[in-house]
C-alpha positions in Angstrom: 187.8 29.7 68.4 184.5 28.1 67.1 182.8 25.6 69.4 179.8 23.8 68.2 177.4 21.8 70.3 175.2 19.3 68.4 172.2 18.1 70.3 170.4 15.0 69.0 168.5 12.0 70.1 170.5 9.0 71.4 171.1 6.1 69.1 174.0 7.0 66.9 177.2 4.9 67.1 180.5 6.4 68.3 181.7 6.1 64.8 178.8 8.1 63.4 179.3 10.8 66.1 183.0 11.0 65.3 182.3 11.3 61.5 179.7 14.0 62.2 182.1 16.0 64.4 184.9 15.7 61.8 182.6 16.8 58.9 181.3 19.8 60.9 184.9 20.8 61.9 186.0 20.5 58.3 183.3 22.8 57.0 184.0 25.3 59.8 187.6 25.5 58.8 186.7 25.9 55.1 183.9 28.5 55.5 185.0 30.4 58.6 188.7 30.5 57.5 190.2 29.3 60.8 192.6 26.6 61.8 191.5 23.1 62.6 193.2 23.2 65.9 190.9 26.1 67.0 187.7 24.2 66.3 185.9 22.0 68.9 182.7 20.0 68.5 180.6 18.5 71.3 177.7 16.1 70.9 175.0 16.0 73.6 172.4 13.3 73.5 169.0 14.4 74.6 166.2 11.9 75.2 163.1 12.4 73.0 160.8 13.0 75.9 163.0 15.9 77.1 163.7 17.5 73.7 160.9 20.2 73.9 162.0 21.3 77.4 165.8 21.0 77.1 166.4 22.0 73.5 163.4 23.4 71.6 162.3 26.0 74.2 165.7 27.3 75.4 167.7 26.9 72.2 165.2 27.5 69.4 162.2 29.5 70.7 164.2 31.6 73.1 167.0 32.3 70.6 165.2 32.9 67.4 167.5 35.8 66.5 170.5 33.5 66.7 169.1 30.8 64.4 170.4 30.6 60.9 168.7 27.4 60.1 165.2 27.1 61.6 163.5 23.7 62.1 160.4 22.7 60.2 158.7 21.3 63.2 157.2 22.5 66.5 156.7 19.9 69.3 154.2 22.2 71.0 151.7 22.2 68.1 
């Protein structure tokens, strides 16, 4: 039962978010060998000013061992 949460800055259209969710779900089905009905994708919009506190610190710095694709930026530097 894969569930993916995508966090990004606001500004994408509903159509863009829907296409993104569908593309992510399609790849999960293909790569993880699961049924489409078992995949869910959520999109959370996080304001730029809150990104370091709400995303970078808790989801990236504090979960380094869980990251399979690391970002090439650091908002604290």
